C-alpha positions in Angstrom: -36.9 18.8 8.0 -37.6 18.6 4.2 -37.1 15.3 2.6 -37.8 13.7 -0.7 -40.0 10.7 -0.3 -40.9 8.2 -3.2 -44.3 7.2 -2.5 -45.3 5.3 -5.7 -43.3 3.6 -8.5 -43.3 5.7 -11.6 -44.5 8.9 -9.9 -42.3 11.9 -8.9 -41.0 12.1 -5.3 -42.6 14.4 -2.9 -40.6 16.9 -1.1 -42.2 17.4 2.3 -41.6 18.5 5.8 -41.2 15.5 8.2 -40.2 15.3 11.9 -36.4 14.8 12.4 -36.2 10.9 13.2 -35.1 9.9 16.6 -31.3 9.5 17.2 -30.5 6.0 18.4 -27.4 5.3 20.6 -25.1 4.7 17.6 -26.8 7.2 15.2 -25.7 10.5 13.8 -27.6 13.5 12.7 -25.9 15.0 9.6 -26.9 18.5 8.1 -26.6 17.7 4.4 -24.6 20.0 2.1 -24.7 18.3 -1.2 -26.0 15.1 -2.7 -25.3 13.5 -6.1 -28.3 12.1 -8.0 -27.3 8.3 -8.9 -29.1 6.1 -11.3 -29.8 3.8 -8.3 -32.2 6.3 -7.0 -34.0 6.4 -10.4 -34.2 2.7 -10.3 -35.9 2.9 -6.9 -38.3 5.6 -8.0 -39.4 3.5 -11.1 -39.9 0.4 -9.2 -36.8 -1.5 -10.6 -35.2 -2.4 -7.3 -36.0 -4.6 -4.5 -36.4 -1.8 -2.0 -39.9 -1.2 -0.8 -41.8 2.1 -1.1 -42.4 4.4 0.4 -38.7 5.4 1.0 -36.5 8.4 1.4 -34.4 8.8 -1.8 -30.7 9.6 -2.0 -27.4 7.9 -0.8 -24.4 9.9 -2.1 -23.9 13.0 0.1 -21.7 14.9 2.4 -22.6 17.2 5.3 -21.8 18.3 8.9 -22.5 16.5 12.0 -25.0 18.3 14.3 -25.6 15.7 17.0 -24.5 12.0 18.0 -26.0 9.3 20.0 -24.3 8.4 23.3 -22.4 5.4 21.9 -21.0 7.0 19.0 -17.2 7.2 18.8 -16.4 7.7 15.2 -17.6 11.2 14.8 -18.5 14.3 16.9 -20.6 17.4 16.3 -18.9 19.7 13.9 -17.1 17.0 12.0 -17.4 17.3 8.2 -18.6 13.7 7.0 -18.8 11.7 3.6 -21.8 9.3 3.6 -21.2 5.9 2.4 -23.6 3.6 0.2 -22.5 0.7 2.5 -21.5 0.8 6.1 -18.2 -0.3 7.7 -18.4 -1.0 11.3 -14.5 -1.9 11.4 -15.1 -4.8 13.8 -17.1 -7.7 12.1 -15.3 -10.6 10.3 -15.9 -8.9 6.8 -14.3 -5.7 8.0 -11.3 -7.0 9.7 -10.6 -9.3 6.8 -10.4 -6.4 4.2 -13.9 -6.7 3.0 -15.8 -3.9 4.5 -18.0 -3.5 1.4 -19.7 -6.6 2.8 -19.9 -5.4 6.4 -22.4 -7.5 8.4 -24.2 -4.3 9.5 -25.3 -3.6 5.9 -28.7 -5.4 6.1 -29.5 -3.8 9.5 -28.5 -0.4 8.4 -30.6 -0.5 5.1 -33.6 -1.8 6.7 -33.7 0.8 9.6 -37.1 2.6 9.5 -36.4 6.4 9.9 -39.5 8.3 9.0 -43.1 8.6 10.3 -45.1 9.9 7.3 -48.1 12.1 7.4 -50.4 9.2 6.1 -49.4 7.0 9.1 -46.9 4.8 7.1 -43.3 4.4 8.0 -40.3 4.7 5.7 -36.7 3.6 5.4 -34.0 5.4 3.5 -32.1 4.4 0.4 -28.9 2.5 1.6 -29.8 3.7 5.2 -28.9 7.3 4.2 -31.7 9.4 2.6 -29.4 12.3 1.3 -32.2 13.9 -0.7 -33.1 16.0 2.3 -32.0 19.0 4.6 -30.5 16.4 7.0 -30.2 12.6 7.6 -30.0 10.4 10.6 -27.7 7.5 9.9 -25.7 4.8 11.7 -22.3 6.0 12.5 -20.8 3.1 10.5 -22.3 4.9 7.4 -20.2 8.0 7.6 -16.5 8.8 7.5 -15.0 12.0 9.0 -12.8 13.9 6.3 -10.5 16.9 6.3 -10.4 18.6 3.1 -11.0 21.8 1.1 -12.9 20.0 -1.8 -16.3 21.7 -2.6 -19.4 20.0 -1.3 -20.8 19.1 -4.8 -17.3 17.3 -5.6 -16.9 15.6 -2.1 -20.5 14.1 -2.1 -19.7 12.2 -5.4 -17.2 10.0 -3.5 -19.9 8.4 -1.4 -21.1 6.2 -4.2 -20.4 6.7 -7.9 -16.9 7.9 -8.1 -15.8 5.4 -5.5 -17.6 2.5 -7.2 -16.0 3.2 -10.6 -12.6 4.3 -9.3 -12.4 1.4 -7.0 -13.5 -1.0 -9.7 -10.4 -0.1 -11.8 -7.9 0.3 -8.9 -9.1 -2.3 -6.4 -11.3 -5.1 -8.1 -9.6 -5.2 -11.5 -6.3 -3.7 -10.4 -5.6 -2.2 -13.8 -1.8 -2.4 -14.8 0.3 0.3 -16.4 0.4 0.0 -20.3 -2.7 -2.2 -20.5 -5.6 -1.6 -22.6 -9.2 -1.0 -21.0 -12.8 -1.0 -22.4 -15.5 0.8 -20.4 -19.1 -0.1 -21.4 -21.3 2.7 -20.3 -20.1 6.2 -19.4 -22.2 7.9 -16.9 -21.0 8.9 -13.6 -19.6 5.3 -12.7 -18.2 4.6 -16.1 -16.5 8.1 -16.2 -15.1 7.2 -12.8 -13.8 3.8 -14.2 -12.1 5.7 -17.0 -10.4 8.0 -14.6 -9.3 5.0 -12.5 -7.8 3.4 -15.5 -5.9 6.6 -16.5 -4.7 7.0 -13.0 -3.5 3.4 -13.1 -1.5 4.1 -16.2 -3.5 2.3 -18.8 -2.1 2.9 -22.3 -5.4 2.5 -24.2 -8.9 3.3 -22.7 -11.8 2.9 -24.9 -15.2 4.7 -23.8 -18.2 2.7 -25.2 -21.5 4.7 -25.1 -24.4 5.6 -27.3 -24.6 9.1 -26.3 -22.2 11.6 -27.9 -21.9 13.7 -24.9 -20.9 10.9 -22.7 -18.4 9.7 -25.2 -16.8 13.2 -25.2 -17.0 13.4 -21.5 -14.9 10.1 -21.6 -12.3 11.8 -23.7 -12.1 14.5 -21.2 -11.7 12.0 -18.3 -8.8 10.3 -20.1 -10.3 7.9 -22.8 -8.0 7.6 -25.8 -10.8 6.2 -28.1 -14.4 6.1 -28.2 -16.8 3.7 -29.7 -20.5 4.4 -30.6 -22.5 1.3 -30.7 -24.7 2.7 -33.3 -21.7 2.6 -35.7 -21.5 -1.2 -35.7 -21.0 -4.0 -33.2 -19.2 -2.6 -30.3 -17.4 -5.8 -29.6 -16.0 -5.9 -33.2 -15.0 -2.2 -33.0 -13.1 -2.9 -29.5 -11.4 -5.9 -31.0 -10.3 -3.8 -34.0 -8.7 -1.1 -31.8 -6.9 -3.9 -29.8 -5.2 -5.7 -32.7 -7.9 -8.4 -32.7 -7.2 -9.7 -29.4 -9.6 -7.8 -27.2 -9.1 -5.6 -24.3 -6.9 -6.6 -21.3 -9.6 -5.3 -18.9 -13.3 -4.7 -19.8 -15.9 -3.1 -17.6 -19.6 -3.1 -17.7 -21.0 0.0 -15.8 -24.8 0.0 -16.7 -26.2 -3.2 -15.2 -27.8 -4.8 -18.3 -27.1 -8.4 -18.8 -26.7 -8.1 -22.6 -24.0 -5.5 -21.9 -22.2 -7.7 -19.4 -22.0 -10.3 -22.2 -20.6 -7.8 -24.6 -18.0 -6.8 -22.1 -17.1 -10.5 -21.7 -16.7 -10.7 -25.4 -14.6 -7.6 -25.5 -11.8 -8.8 -23.2 -9.0 -10.8 -24.6 -8.1 -14.3 -23.6 -7.0 -14.5 -20.0 -8.3 -10.9 -19.6 -10.3 -9.5 -16.8 -14.0 -8.7 -16.9 -15.4 -6.5 -14.0 -19.2 -6.0 -13.6 -19.9 -2.7 -12.0 -23.5 -1.7 -13.0 -26.5 -2.6 -10.9 -28.7 -5.0 -12.8 -32.5 -5.4 -12.1 -33.7 -7.8 -9.5 -34.3 -11.3 -10.9 -32.1 -10.7 -14.0 -29.8 -13.5 -15.2 -26.3 -13.5 -16.8 -25.9 -16.3 -19.3 -22.5 -17.0 -21.0 -21.2 -19.7 -23.3 -20.0 -22.2 -20.9 -17.2 -23.6 -23.2 -15.9 -20.1 -23.9 -16.2 -19.1 -20.3 -13.8 -22.1 -19.2 -11.4 -22.2 -22.0 -10.8 -18.4 -22.7 -9.4 -18.2 -19.2 -11.2 -15.0 -18.5 -11.5 -13.7 -15.0 -15.0 -12.5 -14.1 -15.5 -10.4 -11.0 -18.4 -8.6 -9.5 -17.5 -5.2 -7.8 -19.5 -3.9 -4.8 -18.5 -0.2 -4.1 -15.4 -0.8 -6.1 -14.0 -3.1 -3.7 -13.4 0.1 -1.5 -12.6 0.0 2.1 -14.1 3.3 3.0 -12.0 4.1 6.1 -8.9 3.5 4.0 -10.1 4.7 0.5 -12.1 7.8 1.1 -9.1 9.6 2.4 -7.0 8.0 -0.2 -9.4 9.2 -3.2 -9.6 12.6 -1.6 -5.9 12.9 -1.8 -6.1 12.0 -5.5 -8.6 14.7 -6.1 -6.5 17.3 -4.0 -3.6 16.5 -6.1 -5.5 16.9 -9.4 -5.0 13.4 -10.6 -8.7 12.7 -9.9 -10.9 15.3 -11.7 -14.2 15.5 -9.7 -15.1 19.0 -10.8 -15.5 17.9 -14.6 -18.1 15.2 -13.3 -20.7 17.9 -12.0 -23.0 18.7 -14.9 -25.7 20.6 -13.2 -26.2 22.0 -9.8 -30.0 22.1 -8.5 -32.0 22.8 -5.2 -33.8 20.1 -3.3 -37.2 21.3 -4.6 -36.0 20.5 -8.2 -35.2 16.9 -7.4 -37.9 15.5 -9.7 -36.1 17.4 -12.7 -32.8 16.2 -11.6 -34.1 12.6 -11.7 -35.6 13.1 -15.2 -32.2 14.3 -16.3 -30.8 11.0 -15.3 -33.5 9.2 -17.0 -32.6 10.9 -20.3 -28.8 10.3 -19.8 -28.1 14.0 -19.8 -24.8 15.0 -18.4 -22.6 13.1 -15.9 -23.8 14.0 -12.5 -26.4 16.3 -11.2 -25.7 17.4 -7.7 -28.3 18.9 -5.3 -26.6 21.6 -3.3 
């Protein structure tokens, strides 16, 4: 099967034919229909992640089950499935206590070596998936069977970016009706935060991004106001829009510590600050200790938007089917697998919201 492998940091991935990986007792072979290109894959390709190279890229995809291992119970051949950036076994302590985004299988799944490369080396797959391929072999805990007529290119986005942003607003922060929200960074994840805030009933949603196209996309997604950081201090601009108080909820969806501090400063006293973006390994976040204590602000990290995938994938699909969640507007470009290097370059240039391999 053809699969995109990142061999060296800073060099384009190589799409090559590799043997289909062996299917273990709890593994599933999925024929990939569509895969979104996430900024995390760019970080891996450029060496800004803790994942070792070589590695099979891609983690945001959907497809159809072709074969299952003898112990698989969650899916069967012919099922349409959505892959997840984190597994959910459903039986470990984390899963049964409502924290499946911290499933105890996660380290095992991500470390599983799947591919025998032509040069004799072996490779794992990003998040245990590897969706930049014609097919993938994954642990059954990493897929959820779905029944929907949503287009493949839209459904795939729920596997990571949309669920991460939407869940951050609905699950982690629990945005309330009538509230004010500031979103720093309006790529695919940030646009999903905007949509989540709109669905939750926020009265003011401020999209903060240096790219005009992404600010406009934020407007279409539900933002009531936009802020261009080049036009002045974005913290000052957000405070001016919120009567000098700051936003009830502030989200950072880029993964840069200085923007996390800005999001903290944008939130009002006793407001909620949610960190959604993926920071580089080894980076540190520093906040003024006195302000952090006496402002009463709540600071929360958000893994996959706090989503419980067995519950939330079907829930978010229903939102999309009802028209309340607009997935179609997030698909900026459709490309083929052989064009994956170009797709990653579009992400690097911050062009569009989501490029999807179909």
